[in-house]
Every structure is written in structure tokens, then in C-alpha cells.
N, C-alpha and C positions, 0 to 999 in steps of 0.2 A: 595372499595378494601382496606381493612385494612392490614397494615404490622405489626400490634402489635401481635407478637407471640413469645413465649418463649419455648425452649426445654432444657431439662437437658443436661449437657455436655457429659454424657456417651452416650446419644442418638446420639449427633452430632459426637462423636468420632467413632461410628460404622457405620455412614452413608456413602453411596457410594460417590465418588468424581469424578470430571470431569474438564478438562481444555478446555474452549471454544475457538473458533477462536478469534483473536485479535479484530476484529470488534465487536463481541458480548461482549467481556470484556469491551470495551470502552463504549458501551451502558449501561452495568451493572453499571459501575462506575458513569455515569451520573444519573442513577436511584438511586444509594445509596447516592449520595451527595445532592439530591433534585433538580438537574438541569433539571429533567424531570417533575417537579411539574405541574399538580396534580397527575401524574402517580406515584404510590408508590409500585406497584407490577408488576411482569411480567404478561402481559395480558394473559388471558385464551383464549381458542379457540372461545368462544362466544364473548369475547372482540375484538379479531382480526376481526371477521366477522362484528361486529358493527363499528369498526374503518374504514374498507374498504367501507362499504355501507352507513354509516351515519356520519362519522367523530366524533364518540364519543364511550365511553366504554359501555359495556352492561348495566351498571347502569345509563346511561344517562349523565355521566360526559364528558364534551367536551375534546376530545383528538384526534388529526388528524394523528398521526404517528404510523405505525406498529413497534413494538419492539418485538423481539423474541429471544429465546434461544433454540437451538436444541442440543440434547444429543443422544448418541447411544441408540437404543431401548432396547438392552439387559441390559443396565445399570439400567433400571427401573424394572427389574425382582424382585428385593428385596424391591420395594416400594409398599406400600399398600395405595392407595388413600383414603380409608375409615378410616384409622387409623392415627391420628395426630402424634403418636409416631413412625410411620414407613414410613413417607413420606418425610423425610429431605434428601436433596442432597447438598453436599459441592462443591462449585465452587472454583477452584484454578487458580492462575495466571500462566504465561508461565514457571515459575520456580518451580511450584508445591506447592506454599504457599497458604493456604486457604485465600480467600478474602470475601466470602459471603456464606450464607446458604439459600437455597430455600425451602420453604414449598410447595411441589408439590401437588397442589389441582386439577390439570388437566394435562392430557398428551394425545397426539394424534400422530399417525404416519404421517411422512412427506414424505421423499424419501430416497432411498439408505440406508435403515435400521436405519434411524434417526427418532427421535420423538421430537416434540415441547413440552415444558412444561410451565405451568403458575402457579403463586402463589406468596404469599408474600416473600420478601427477607429481610435479615438483614446482616449487616457487621459483619464479624468475623476476628480478626487479624488486623494488621496495613497495610494500603495501601502502596504500594511501588511506589513512584512517579518518581524515577530516577533523571536525571539531571534537574536543575532549580527547585528544590523542593520549593524554596522560592516563586515561582510564582504560585504554585498550591494551589488555595484557593477554598473553597466551595462557592456556591452562597450566603449562609447566611453571611459568613465572608466578602464577597465583599459588599453586601448590607449594612452591619453594618458600613462600612467605607465611603460610598458614601455621598457627601454633598446633601443638599436638592435641589430640582429643577430638571431640565431636565438632562437626561443622554443619550449621544450619544454612541452607541456601533458599533464597526466594527470588523468583523471576518477577521483576516489577515492570509490568507493561502498561500500568496506569499510574497516575499520581497517587501518592500515599496520603490518606486522610487519617484523622485521629483513630477511628476504629481499627484500621489495618495496622497503624503504627503500634497501637497498644498491644495487639495480639502478636505481632512480630517480636516485640520485647518480651511478652509473656512466654512465647515458645522458646526463645533463645535462653532466657533465664531458667526455665524449667529443665531444659536439657543441659544447662551449663555448657553452652557451646559458643564457638565463634560464629559470627554471621558473615555470609557472603551474599551481597546484593548484586544480581545480574540484571542489567538493563538492556533489553533488545533494541538495537539501533538499525536494523536492516530496512525498516519501512516506517511510515507514520502509523500511529495507533488507529484503532477502529473509528475514532472521531476526528481523524485528521491532525491530531497533535503531533508535531514534528519530533523526530528523535532528539534533537537538540533541546527542545522545550521540555520533553520528558526528563532528560538528564538534569536540567536545571531544577525541575520540580522535585526530583529525588534528592538532589544535593541540598535543596532548601529545607528538607526534613532531616538532614543528617544529624543535627544536634539532638533529635528525639529518638535516635536509634542507639542500640548498644554499639560498642566498638565494632566496626565492620570493614570488610574489604569490599569496595564498590568497583565493579568492572562492567564495561560496555561489551556486549556480545552481539555478533551479527546473526541473531536468531530471527527468523521470519515466520509468519503464520502460515500453516499448511491448510487452513480452512477445513480441518478435520480434527475433532476434539481428541481422539485417541492418538493420532499421529503427532499432534502438538504436544501431548503429554509425554510420549515416547522421546521426542526430540529434546524436550526440556530436561527430562530425566537423564538422558545420556550425556548431554552437555554439562549438566550440573555435576555428574559424577567425574567428568574429565577435569573440572575445576576443583575437585577435592571435597565436594559436598557429601556428607554422610546422611543427612536428614533433609528432605526436601519438602518445603511448604508449597503446596500446589493446589490450584483449583481444578475442577473437572474430575475425571476418573483418576483414582490412585492406582498405579500399576506396579506390580511387583516384578522383580527380575529384569526390569528394563532400564535401571539406572542406579541411583544411590543404593548402598547396601541395605539401609533401613529407611523407610519413609516415616514421616511424622505420623503417629497414630491418629485415629479419627478425632479424638477429643481436641486435637490441635490443627485439624484440617480446615482449609479455607473453603468457604461455601460461596460459589459465584452467584448464587441465586439472589442474594441481597447485599453482597459486598462486606461480609464480616466473618470473622473466625468464630466457629461454633464450639460449644462444649459438649459434654456427655448428654445423651438423650436429646440432641439437637437443640439445646438451650444455649443462648449466647453466654459466653464466659463472664461478661460483665453486665451488670444490671444498669444499663444506661439507655439514653434515648436511641431509638432506631436510627441507623445511619441514613443519610439522604441517598436516594437512588440516583443512578446515572442520569436519568431524565430530569430529575429535580435539579441536579447540579448544572446540567446543560441549560436548563431554563433560566437559572439565576445568572449564569455567565452571558447567555444570549441577551438578557434584558439589562445587563450592566449592574446588577445588584451584587453587593458583597457576599461572599460565602460566609456562613456563620462560624464564628471562632470556635464554638463548642465542637464543630465537626471538622474544620480544616485549619491547621496552623497558619497564622498570618503570612509567614514567609512563602508557604506553598500557594496560598490563595493569591498572593501578589504575582507569582510566576504564572499561574493559570490565567489571571486577568491580562497579563502581558501577551500570553500566547493566544488567548481566545477573547479578544476585545468584544464589546457588545456588537450585536449584528449591525447596528446603524453605522459602525465604524469598521466593520470587517470586510474583507474582500468578497466580491460576489460575481458569479457568472450567471447571466440571464441568457438562456439558450433557446432561441426560437427555431422551431422546425415545422415544415409544411411544404406542400407542393409549390411548384413555380406558379406565380400568380395568385397565391393564397392571401397575400397582403402582409406577410410576416416582416418584410423589410420596411414597409411603410409604417407599420405599428412600432417596430423596433426603433426606427428613427424618431418617431413621435415621443416615445418613452425616453429616449436618450436626450432629446431636447429639453424635456421637462426636468430631468434629473440634473442636467448641466446648469439649469437656472438655479437650482438649489445650491450647488457648489460644494456639497459635503465631500464628494469623492471625485477623482478624475474618472471620466467616462470614455471608454473606447468602444467604437462600433466595428465589429468584424463582419462586414457584409459579404454575402456569398460571392458576388461578382468581383469585388475588390480583392478578396482573399485569393480567388482564382488567378487574378492578374499579378498580385504582388507577392503572395506567399506560396502559391501552388502552381506557378507557371511550369508547364511541361507535363503536368498530370492530365490524364485523359478521364474518361467516364466509365471505366471498368469498375467492378466492385472493389478490387484491390486499390485502385486509384482514388475512388470515392472515400474509402475508409482511410487512406493515407491523408487525404485532404482534411477530413474531420479530426484526425489525430493531431494534425498541425494546428488547426483552429483551437482544439481543446487545450493543447500545450501552451500556446500563446495566451489564451484566455486565463488559464490557471496561473501563469506567471504574472499577468496583470493583477489578478486577484490576490496572489501571494503578497503583493506589496500594497494591499488594501485598496486597490482600484476596483472599478466596476466595469466588467467586460460584457457587452451585449453582442451576441452572435446570432446571425440569421442565415445559415446555409439551409439547403433542403434537408440534408442529413437523413437519407431515407432508411438507413439500417439501424436496428435497435442496438446491436452490439457496439457500434461506433459511438452512438449517443451515450451508452453506459460507460464507455471508456472516458469520454469527455467529463461526465459526472465524477468518475473516480479520480481523474487528474485534479479537478477542482477541490475535491475533499482532501486529497493528499497534500494540497497546498494550504490546507487550513481555511479554505474559503467555503462560502455557500454556493449552491447550485440550484437554479430554478429552471425547470423545463417547461416551456410554453409551446403547446401544440396549436398551431393555427389550422384548425380542421375545416377549412373552407372546402366544399365538395369539388370534385374534379370537374364537373360540368360547368360550374361557375368559373373556375380557373381557366378553362378552355375558352369560355366566352370573353374573358378579359384578354388573355394571350397578348400582353403588351409587347413581348419580344418576338412574337410570331413562331415560337418554338413548337407549340402544339400542332399548328398547321403544317409545319415542315415534317413533324414526326408522323402525322396522319397521312401525309403524302409520300412517306418513305424516303424523304430527303435527309433525315437525321435518324440515328438509332440511339438506344439507351436512354430514351426520354422517360423520366420518372412519372409513373401513372399511366403511361401508354404501353411501352414495351419493356419497362424495367419497374420492379415492384417498389412500393412505398410501404414500409412496415409501420403500421399505426402504433403510436406509443401507448403502452399500458401503464406507464409510470409518470405521465405528465402531471406537473403540479398545477397547471392552469390550462384550460382548453378554451379556445376562441374560435368563432365562426364569423368571418367578416362579411359573409353574404347576408347576415341577418342583423348586423349592427354597423354603425358608422366607424370610421377610423378613430375619431375622438372618443367614442364610447369604448372602443377596444383598448386604446391607450389608458383610459381611466380605469379599466378593469385591471390592467397590469400594475399601475401605480397603487391601486387599492390593495392588491394582493401583497405587494412589497411592504406597504405600510402595516397591513394587518399582521404580517409575520415579522415585523420589527426591523426590516432592512432599511427603511427610510422613515423619517419623521413627517407625518402627514401635515402637521402645522406649517412645515417649511416648504411644502410643495406649492407651486404656483397655482393660483385659482383658475 
């Protein structure tokens, strides 16, 4: 699969363009830098079939990991796969700047109007690396700087505490190797810790590591343990790693020439490196679990020095302040007339009296007028509306504000996206389902919408001729048909206090 192709600039300037999902952009960056060697092109349909069935490309080159790029099918209408001068596609980053050109030699329909594409790629324009640019090196640049001999690599996707630091040191010294620390920066970690905060946490532990090469890598999670291991192994090999410290399955033939033997293998079950016969290498206190660490940070308690170096603890406390100071999205969902807006406004008023955070209410009607003007009530438009609400709310919470949202939000996937956006911003998310029965909502019918829907004057009315997917993941369930507004507001405030988001003593009586 050769990537050696050249097109005139006027051809590229007239080519269609597309901004892929962040995960696809991360894979494309690895492909462009050579971190996916020997892969040098986007796999074709035949390549993907061969990868899944035989662990190799169609030409027999060993490659175990599916890599794909999907674009809207109608974007390919102007591309002629048989004409090299009419099959270029420009890939842009999230800000619309061109980053690569794809010579689309193969395309095939996938789902929901999207198509997969395959073919050679080449970089155009300068890559935008964002924060910590000095740590973003290509595999070739890293290999050129490595000393001769063994190289231990570790992918650090969580902050390093003393147990992990001690065993990284132990492994490096045992193998008499140079250390390469690879920090994934394609997305926030599983707990919403931003890539920048993760890098700061790792740098804070630098003085407790052996001499090391530290590099940021656009590795993203594939949500599949085996594929994650394969991706990390291949990327580590490209960066010159000969021995990889890795959690999860240890895979042979998929990356570095030799993996660290079991006595130095990381065990993700409890967060420590284990010795022979599954016994911890050092006879010390058991490390704190992730949930224990989260609880200490949530409550604003200091992390114990025996477990976490003070410099790392300081960075973690900056990145994850106590819940009462952290950003929060309170997301009300329910049928029209359920009382969600009334309860939301009551909760907002009480929280504004406290004054600990700025409070922003994103009411369904106001959002429709100011943020989502022009959108209709099809499923696609409803989803787009909730995505906009979720994005704005997450940005408010990113800056430690409190966003209270109260759209109908009838679809579970859109609500899940809103939750994920909040978590990716390092904020909390509380889903409140105002589960007032439809019959009660129709009786109230303050806006007359149900009457119009029953009379056939409007269509797409949630609960009448459009479904409402009842939440299975609600943090709090209210029914305003059986309690007053004041009681409902009190339940919301009590939940927030119980879970540490507000201080009860400061709430108005």
C-alpha cells in the first residue's frame, strides 16, 4: 500500500473536505507520523476484511488493527474512483484547518448514510498540537534520540502514584533499560481528567522516575481491551520500545520484540505491579483503589503522602477540586407539562442565593429560541438540539459553573451524549427524571400542545405520536403529581447536598 502520490495544488483546492470524529483524527495522526508502521494508507475494504479474518492486510503485510475513516456518503458524489485527478478528499481538524489529503481508491457504504474510504494519505498544512507541544515528537524523532540497548515503554493513561512509580523504576533497573513514557492525549481519561491535567500529573512525578523520554501520543481508547493492547503495542514499537509494561492481555507478535515477563507485568485489577506467584513485589500497604482516590478528591481531603507524591497530589487537586467547587450539570428530562422547568427554576433560585457558583438555566423554550432557532422536531433535529444544550452546559461546567438544563430530551442516546460531554469537561452530571404521568401532563397542558396534537393540528408531540424513552440511568426520579413544587425542589437540593455538590448549611432555609 504505497502512499507516494502527488496531486497539483489546484486539484487539492477544489477537492471536497470533511472533519472526522476526534477518534478518527487521532488515528489519522498516528498514521501520518509513522506510529502505525507498516500501515501507510487508510485500509481498503479488502484490507479490513483481511485484518479481521487473518490479522494482515490484503497484500499479506502483517497488521492486526482495524483503522477506518467514515465520511458522509453524499460527500463522495463528486469523487471518481477511476480518475486519480478526481478522487482527492481533504481532511480538516476540528477548527477546519486542512491536515491531510486522502487519495480515495475505495469507498463503501457503512451505516446511517456514511461511507468508509480507503487509500493513501499525505499531510498538508502544519499539525496543531495544542498544549505541551514540546512533548509531541514523531516516532522517528524519538528513535533518533534513544540510547543503544533495551527500551522500556509504559503508556501512562492515569496519574502515577507511588506503587506504580516504584514498579516502573524496578522494571527499568532490572532490565537496565532506558525508559519511554507515552502519555495518551487524544481524549480525557475515563474519569474526565483532561489530557493537559494528565500531562501535568506525569511531569510532577518526573523526579521520581529514572532518566526518561516523555512523549505525548494521540492514542485513543478503542473500548475493546484486546484492540487497545494491540494499538499500544504497535505504537510503542514505532517509538523504539523493546519491552512494554502493559495492563490487560499481554500479546505476542503484535508490537515490541519482547514484552516484559509476567513477574514485571502490571495488574489492572488493583493498580499495582505484581511479582511471581501473583504476590506484590514490595511488602507495603495496599494501594488505594480508584474509588477511594475519587472519594478523597470529591470531598476535598488530601491524598495520603505514603500513596501519592505531594507534587502529583497538588496537580490532581487542581484538576479535580472538591465537588462543592467543581462544575456541575443538572439535567432535567420529562414530558411537556411534567413540571421540570418549574422545579429547575426553583432549584436555581435556591442555589443562586447560596452564591458559591454561577448558575445558568438552559430552559427548553429559551434554548429553542436563542440556541437552536431553525431546528424542527424530527429525531435528528431533536438530537441536534440536545447536543447543543449538552455542549453549552459542559462548557459552563468546565469553568466550574453550574448549568441547569430542562429540555424534554426524549431520546436516551442524546441524554447519554450530554452526560459524556459533561464528564469530558471534568464536571459532574446529575440526571433528574421528572416522571409525571402523561395523563397529568395532558390535564395541565399549559401551552395547549397536547390538545392540538390530539386534534391533529401538530405532529411529533412527545408522548402522543413521538416516543419518550424513559431513563434507566436517572440519578433522581421525581413525580410532581404526588408532591408540591417546593417538596420537589427540596428533594433536588437534598440530593445535591448528600452527594457533596453543595453545602447544606449554606442553603436557604
